[in-house]
Backbone as a chain_set.jsonl record, in Angstrom:
{"seq": "MKDLNQLIDLGRQWFGENYNKLLPKIKMYAKQVGRVAAKPVLELYFVLKEDSTPRSEKAWIIAALAYIFVPLDLIPFRKFGLLGWLDEAAAIAFAYNKVKKHITPQISFEVDRLLDLWFSDNIVEVI", "coords": {"N": [[-12.068, -35.919, 28.872], [-13.546, -34.282, 30.457], [-11.695, -33.123, 32.225], [-10.271, -31.517, 30.442], [-12.207, -29.607, 29.672], [-12.577, -28.452, 32.174], [-10.063, -27.277, 32.568], [-10.041, -25.367, 30.514], [-12.204, -23.793, 31.306], [-11.168, -22.876, 33.731], [-9.03, -21.384, 32.744], [-10.464, -19.323, 31.509], [-11.54, -18.131, 33.764], [-9.22, -17.156, 35.009], [-8.07, -15.559, 32.993], [-10.05, -14.043, 31.789], [-13.211, -13.915, 30.054], [-13.033, -13.835, 27.204], [-10.36, -14.102, 27.118], [-9.355, -11.615, 27.606], [-7.949, -10.439, 29.687], [-5.393, -11.199, 29.407], [-3.764, -9.853, 27.485], [-2.724, -7.326, 28.546], [-1.025, -8.44, 30.488], [0.743, -9.886, 28.899], [1.932, -7.793, 27.548], [3.363, -6.475, 29.621], [5.075, -8.563, 30.277], [6.449, -8.775, 27.856], [7.919, -6.396, 27.843], [9.741, -7.019, 29.816], [11.14, -9.299, 28.876], [11.785, -8.83, 26.245], [11.432, -8.265, 22.682], [11.882, -10.497, 20.908], [11.667, -12.808, 22.537], [9.101, -12.44, 23.439], [7.483, -12.734, 21.233], [6.593, -15.49, 20.5], [4.888, -15.941, 22.672], [2.911, -14.032, 22.359], [1.935, -14.893, 19.914], [0.844, -17.342, 20.704], [-1.228, -16.363, 22.277], [-2.94, -15.166, 20.349], [-3.606, -17.412, 18.811], [-4.963, -18.856, 20.739], [-7.254, -17.289, 21.032], [-8.613, -17.749, 18.684], [-11.508, -19.114, 17.225], [-11.376, -21.408, 15.708], [-9.317, -22.949, 16.695], [-8.569, -26.069, 18.05], [-10.031, -27.398, 21.071], [-8.382, -29.021, 22.646], [-5.846, -28.114, 22.009], [-6.05, -25.489, 22.787], [-6.076, -25.904, 25.49], [-3.403, -26.672, 26.005], [-2.154, -24.241, 25.459], [-3.314, -22.555, 27.399], [-2.351, -23.803, 29.71], [0.439, -23.367, 29.431], [0.592, -20.529, 29.367], [-0.554, -19.939, 31.809], [1.393, -20.969, 33.461], [3.344, -19.072, 33.175], [2.083, -16.66, 33.991], [0.562, -17.039, 36.338], [1.109, -16.642, 39.76], [2.336, -18.805, 41.191], [5.205, -20.783, 41.021], [7.172, -23.412, 39.845], [9.95, -23.54, 39.656], [11.379, -21.055, 40.978], [12.541, -17.87, 39.873], [13.865, -16.093, 41.58], [15.099, -17.755, 43.396], [16.508, -19.646, 41.895], [17.675, -18.354, 39.773], [18.668, -18.022, 36.397], [17.727, -20.547, 35.643], [15.149, -20.468, 36.551], [13.853, -19.018, 34.596], [14.209, -20.594, 32.402], [12.533, -22.809, 32.693], [10.049, -21.675, 32.227], [10.416, -20.863, 29.582], [10.648, -23.364, 28.402], [8.048, -24.366, 28.776], [6.574, -22.603, 27.178], [7.784, -23.117, 24.684], [7.091, -25.803, 24.285], [4.24, -25.695, 24.149], [4.017, -23.947, 21.986], [5.158, -25.436, 19.878], [3.212, -27.404, 19.687], [1.016, -26.01, 18.654], [1.738, -24.403, 16.517], [1.012, -24.728, 13.866], [-1.362, -23.449, 13.609], [-0.89, -20.793, 13.37], [-1.643, -18.23, 11.51], [-1.156, -16.195, 8.512], [-2.469, -13.785, 9.075], [-2.472, -13.723, 11.881], [0.295, -13.6, 12.313], [0.823, -11.105, 11.17], [-0.673, -9.405, 12.87], [0.6, -9.876, 15.326], [3.208, -8.916, 14.771], [2.528, -6.246, 14.284], [1.571, -5.398, 16.795], [3.883, -5.808, 18.37], [5.603, -3.997, 17.114], [4.316, -1.654, 17.845], [4.51, -1.773, 20.681], [7.256, -1.771, 21.012], [8.113, 0.526, 19.821], [9.858, 2.584, 20.46], [12.275, 1.455, 20.051], [12.72, 1.299, 17.391], [14.678, 2.146, 14.68], [15.192, 4.562, 12.293], [16.48, 4.362, 9.079], [18.212, 6.404, 6.95]], "CA": [[-12.612, -34.718, 28.269], [-14.024, -33.43, 31.539], [-10.544, -32.362, 32.709], [-9.977, -30.523, 29.414], [-13.195, -28.535, 29.82], [-12.296, -27.763, 33.434], [-8.889, -26.434, 32.366], [-10.439, -24.221, 29.688], [-13.019, -22.935, 32.174], [-10.246, -22.238, 34.669], [-8.329, -20.361, 31.961], [-11.367, -18.177, 31.335], [-11.627, -17.451, 35.057], [-7.961, -16.446, 35.237], [-7.676, -14.638, 31.929], [-11.198, -13.346, 31.235], [-14.071, -14.74, 29.2], [-12.419, -13.91, 25.864], [-8.926, -14.003, 27.404], [-9.039, -10.186, 27.508], [-7.027, -10.021, 30.751], [-4.054, -11.682, 29.069], [-2.957, -8.947, 26.674], [-1.884, -6.449, 29.378], [0.022, -9.255, 31.131], [1.737, -10.19, 27.87], [2.665, -6.549, 27.278], [4.341, -6.3, 30.699], [6.057, -9.635, 30.092], [7.265, -8.416, 26.688], [8.866, -5.351, 28.245], [10.772, -7.655, 30.643], [11.941, -10.303, 28.179], [12.178, -8.357, 24.925], [10.586, -8.527, 21.529], [12.073, -11.839, 20.341], [11.12, -13.796, 23.475], [7.67, -12.204, 23.605], [6.734, -13.049, 20.011], [5.814, -16.734, 20.568], [3.84, -15.81, 23.692], [1.847, -13.269, 21.716], [1.337, -15.776, 18.903], [-0.017, -18.272, 21.439], [-2.423, -15.618, 22.679], [-3.851, -15.019, 19.213], [-4.109, -18.747, 18.467], [-5.932, -19.168, 21.794], [-8.484, -16.539, 20.799], [-9.267, -18.215, 17.459], [-12.552, -20.125, 17.407], [-11.02, -22.626, 14.967], [-8.299, -23.729, 17.41], [-9.192, -27.16, 18.821], [-10.029, -27.224, 22.524], [-7.229, -29.699, 23.233], [-4.676, -27.26, 21.82], [-6.262, -24.333, 23.658], [-5.693, -26.328, 26.84], [-1.941, -26.564, 26.087], [-1.808, -22.813, 25.519], [-3.717, -22.06, 28.719], [-1.407, -24.344, 30.704], [1.736, -22.686, 29.296], [0.456, -19.129, 29.764], [-0.786, -19.927, 33.256], [2.68, -21.198, 34.117], [4.075, -17.798, 33.164], [1.399, -15.526, 34.607], [0.034, -17.331, 37.664], [2.267, -16.411, 40.637], [2.975, -20.031, 41.649], [6.26, -21.183, 40.089], [7.885, -24.607, 40.321], [11.372, -23.206, 39.776], [11.345, -19.588, 41.051], [13.707, -17.127, 39.388], [14.588, -15.497, 42.72], [15.887, -18.776, 44.087], [17.337, -20.443, 40.992], [18.242, -17.519, 38.713], [18.344, -18.3, 34.997], [16.954, -21.782, 35.571], [13.757, -20.074, 36.769], [13.285, -18.563, 33.317], [14.287, -21.682, 31.432], [11.343, -23.655, 32.78], [8.976, -20.957, 31.528], [10.718, -20.945, 28.151], [10.33, -24.726, 27.979], [6.583, -24.475, 28.711], [6.145, -21.869, 25.988], [8.272, -23.84, 23.502], [6.289, -27.01, 24.121], [2.91, -25.302, 23.658], [4.189, -23.353, 20.661], [5.353, -26.529, 18.915], [1.941, -28.108, 19.541], [-0.039, -25.238, 17.981], [2.275, -23.467, 15.519], [0.319, -24.903, 12.592], [-2.534, -22.569, 13.616], [-0.461, -19.394, 13.223], [-1.979, -17.799, 10.152], [-0.527, -14.926, 8.14], [-3.147, -12.691, 9.784], [-1.954, -13.711, 13.247], [1.673, -13.099, 12.239], [0.746, -9.665, 10.918], [-1.156, -8.735, 14.086], [1.663, -9.985, 16.327], [4.26, -7.959, 14.401], [1.988, -4.897, 14.468], [1.566, -5.094, 18.235], [5.266, -5.697, 18.83], [6.097, -2.705, 16.618], [3.709, -0.621, 18.694], [5.062, -1.875, 22.03], [8.69, -1.511, 20.993], [8.326, 1.597, 18.844], [11.007, 3.398, 20.843], [13.484, 0.744, 19.64], [12.822, 1.312, 15.934], [15.618, 3.152, 14.185], [14.962, 4.86, 10.881], [17.704, 4.478, 8.303], [17.991, 7.348, 5.835]], "C": [[-13.097, -33.739, 29.338], [-12.895, -32.551, 32.065], [-10.165, -31.245, 31.738], [-10.927, -29.331, 29.531], [-12.966, -27.751, 31.107], [-11.103, -26.83, 33.291], [-9.243, -25.192, 31.542], [-11.311, -23.267, 30.499], [-12.149, -22.193, 33.181], [-9.458, -21.133, 33.967], [-9.184, -19.13, 31.754], [-11.554, -17.414, 32.649], [-10.386, -16.606, 35.299], [-7.765, -15.299, 34.259], [-8.835, -13.89, 31.282], [-11.94, -14.217, 30.238], [-13.507, -14.899, 27.789], [-10.904, -13.719, 25.981], [-8.444, -12.551, 27.344], [-8.096, -9.695, 28.604], [-5.581, -10.414, 30.441], [-3.188, -10.639, 28.375], [-2.146, -7.96, 27.513], [-0.758, -7.206, 30.088], [1.129, -9.574, 30.129], [2.56, -8.95, 27.552], [3.72, -6.297, 28.354], [5.453, -7.335, 30.591], [7.004, -9.289, 28.942], [8.305, -7.369, 27.048], [9.995, -5.927, 29.099], [11.703, -8.541, 29.827], [12.406, -9.878, 26.798], [11.289, -8.89, 23.816], [10.679, -9.981, 21.046], [11.443, -12.899, 21.244], [9.612, -13.645, 23.634], [6.857, -12.655, 22.395], [5.979, -14.374, 20.094], [4.694, -16.687, 21.605], [2.648, -15.078, 23.096], [1.166, -14.1, 20.624], [0.422, -16.802, 19.567], [-1.322, -17.601, 21.847], [-3.424, -15.522, 21.527], [-4.399, -16.364, 18.742], [-5.174, -19.163, 19.476], [-7.278, -18.506, 21.521], [-9.263, -17.003, 19.559], [-10.305, -19.29, 17.767], [-12.171, -21.454, 16.759], [-9.955, -23.476, 15.668], [-8.99, -24.819, 18.232], [-9.033, -26.948, 20.333], [-8.819, -27.884, 23.171], [-5.975, -28.836, 23.106], [-4.815, -25.959, 22.608], [-5.835, -24.676, 25.087], [-4.179, -26.259, 27.024], [-1.51, -25.111, 26.227], [-2.133, -22.256, 26.894], [-2.735, -22.541, 29.783], [-0.073, -23.609, 30.639], [1.648, -21.237, 29.763], [0.194, -19.007, 31.264], [0.531, -20.124, 33.995], [3.512, -19.921, 34.174], [3.407, -16.765, 34.065], [0.761, -15.79, 35.958], [1.229, -17.311, 38.623], [3.0, -17.67, 41.116], [3.983, -20.494, 40.594], [7.004, -22.381, 40.662], [9.364, -24.338, 40.544], [11.473, -21.669, 39.802], [12.671, -18.938, 40.628], [14.54, -16.592, 40.56], [15.493, -16.498, 43.427], [16.896, -19.464, 43.16], [17.904, -19.659, 39.809], [17.754, -17.912, 37.332], [17.5, -19.56, 34.833], [15.461, -21.497, 35.763], [13.087, -19.536, 35.522], [13.292, -19.68, 32.294], [13.069, -22.603, 31.502], [10.151, -22.988, 32.106], [9.177, -21.018, 30.013], [10.378, -22.337, 27.618], [8.819, -24.915, 27.85], [6.053, -23.787, 27.458], [6.561, -22.625, 24.729], [7.436, -25.089, 23.242], [4.919, -26.67, 23.541], [2.992, -24.751, 22.24], [4.343, -24.44, 19.598], [4.073, -27.318, 18.676], [0.962, -27.352, 18.644], [0.463, -24.343, 16.845], [1.607, -23.595, 14.163], [-0.919, -23.999, 12.488], [-2.165, -21.087, 13.491], [-0.628, -19.002, 11.758], [-1.186, -16.551, 9.794], [-1.171, -13.724, 8.846], [-2.659, -12.583, 11.225], [-0.542, -13.158, 13.247], [1.691, -11.588, 12.034], [0.348, -8.917, 12.184], [-0.1, -8.761, 15.189], [2.763, -8.976, 16.029], [3.797, -6.518, 14.598], [2.011, -4.49, 15.941], [2.976, -4.933, 18.775], [5.904, -4.406, 18.341], [5.571, -1.563, 17.474], [4.34, -0.609, 20.081], [6.538, -1.503, 22.086], [9.037, -0.396, 20.002], [9.514, 2.482, 19.185], [12.322, 2.739, 20.444], [13.689, 0.74, 18.126], [13.725, 2.462, 15.519], [15.348, 3.338, 12.703], [16.3, 5.053, 10.19], [17.408, 5.372, 7.107], [18.991, 7.091, 4.735]], "O": [[-13.062, -32.524, 29.145], [-13.103, -31.366, 32.325], [-9.782, -30.154, 32.161], [-10.492, -28.18, 29.494], [-13.137, -26.532, 31.135], [-11.114, -25.72, 33.822], [-8.788, -24.091, 31.851], [-11.163, -22.051, 30.382], [-12.373, -21.013, 33.449], [-9.244, -20.064, 34.538], [-8.682, -18.008, 31.817], [-11.708, -16.193, 32.644], [-10.49, -15.464, 35.746], [-7.348, -14.206, 34.641], [-8.621, -13.166, 30.31], [-11.371, -15.138, 29.652], [-13.512, -16.003, 27.246], [-10.255, -13.235, 25.054], [-7.274, -12.288, 27.066], [-7.499, -8.628, 28.46], [-4.657, -10.001, 31.142], [-1.992, -10.553, 28.652], [-0.966, -7.763, 27.221], [0.336, -6.671, 30.267], [2.311, -9.536, 30.47], [3.763, -9.05, 27.311], [4.854, -5.942, 28.033], [6.627, -7.022, 30.79], [8.214, -9.488, 29.046], [9.449, -7.45, 26.603], [11.098, -5.379, 29.107], [12.914, -8.543, 30.05], [13.315, -10.486, 26.234], [10.513, -9.828, 23.997], [9.655, -10.619, 20.803], [10.756, -13.796, 20.755], [8.92, -14.619, 23.932], [5.664, -12.93, 22.523], [4.789, -14.389, 19.777], [3.66, -17.33, 21.427], [1.502, -15.47, 23.313], [-0.048, -14.011, 20.441], [-0.656, -17.098, 19.051], [-2.391, -18.206, 21.769], [-4.616, -15.768, 21.712], [-5.551, -16.439, 18.315], [-6.183, -19.76, 19.1], [-8.326, -19.107, 21.757], [-10.442, -16.681, 19.411], [-10.022, -20.254, 18.479], [-12.601, -22.513, 17.218], [-9.72, -24.615, 15.265], [-9.892, -24.529, 19.017], [-8.037, -26.396, 20.799], [-8.282, -27.36, 24.146], [-5.134, -28.831, 24.005], [-3.816, -25.389, 23.048], [-5.297, -23.829, 25.801], [-3.708, -25.835, 28.08], [-0.617, -24.788, 27.01], [-1.313, -21.558, 27.491], [-2.335, -21.771, 30.656], [0.491, -23.263, 31.677], [2.531, -20.764, 30.477], [0.672, -18.073, 31.907], [0.757, -19.513, 35.04], [4.289, -19.717, 35.106], [4.086, -16.071, 34.821], [0.442, -14.838, 36.67], [2.262, -17.91, 38.321], [4.19, -17.594, 41.421], [3.652, -20.584, 39.412], [7.417, -22.369, 41.822], [9.96, -24.839, 41.498], [11.637, -21.051, 38.751], [13.757, -19.4, 40.98], [15.77, -16.636, 40.527], [16.525, -16.13, 43.987], [17.996, -19.82, 43.582], [18.547, -20.241, 38.935], [16.558, -18.111, 37.125], [16.64, -19.614, 33.954], [14.614, -22.197, 35.209], [11.863, -19.596, 35.407], [12.445, -19.699, 31.4], [12.624, -23.12, 30.477], [9.333, -23.663, 31.481], [8.222, -21.203, 29.259], [9.874, -22.468, 26.502], [8.359, -25.56, 26.908], [5.189, -24.322, 26.763], [5.764, -22.757, 23.8], [7.111, -25.39, 22.093], [4.485, -27.277, 22.562], [2.145, -25.048, 21.397], [3.722, -24.365, 18.537], [3.867, -27.845, 17.583], [0.16, -27.974, 17.947], [-0.325, -23.595, 16.267], [1.635, -22.646, 13.379], [-1.458, -23.809, 11.398], [-3.045, -20.226, 13.507], [0.153, -19.401, 10.894], [-0.605, -15.913, 10.672], [-0.484, -12.757, 9.174], [-2.455, -11.48, 11.733], [-0.207, -12.329, 14.092], [2.484, -10.88, 12.655], [0.963, -7.908, 12.532], [0.072, -7.776, 15.906], [3.206, -8.257, 16.925], [4.575, -5.666, 15.027], [2.418, -3.381, 16.284], [3.24, -4.018, 19.555], [6.669, -3.781, 19.075], [6.299, -0.62, 17.786], [4.67, 0.457, 20.6], [7.014, -0.98, 23.093], [10.122, -0.383, 19.421], [10.118, 3.074, 18.29], [13.373, 3.379, 20.489], [14.701, 0.243, 17.631], [13.551, 3.6, 15.955], [15.284, 2.366, 11.95], [17.149, 5.812, 10.657], [16.47, 5.125, 6.349], [18.973, 7.776, 3.712]]}, "num_chains": 1, "name": "protein.A"}
């Protein structure tokens, strides 16, 4: 349990007390990877911020998001190309599968609202 608390404390150091430093990073990431790939990352962010999310599951989210946003990378994209993105996708997929039961309709709505805002230039109106 001590290691779990240390990881959550480390996450707060990296990402801000209420994880407020994460949203701008996720927005930049979204612009690089696109709306579909960014959606689970944004959902993880909102689940992380929920008080009702168990600490053990917050730790999985922090670990996955840290793997994306902390500069150290086990399989760097510059050296290994696509494989460098696949390891990040695997980290996100693993964490997402662990916590997807905590994605409420309110979280889904907020995620879609933010993605609509971030990708508003891609929305086409059909008349």
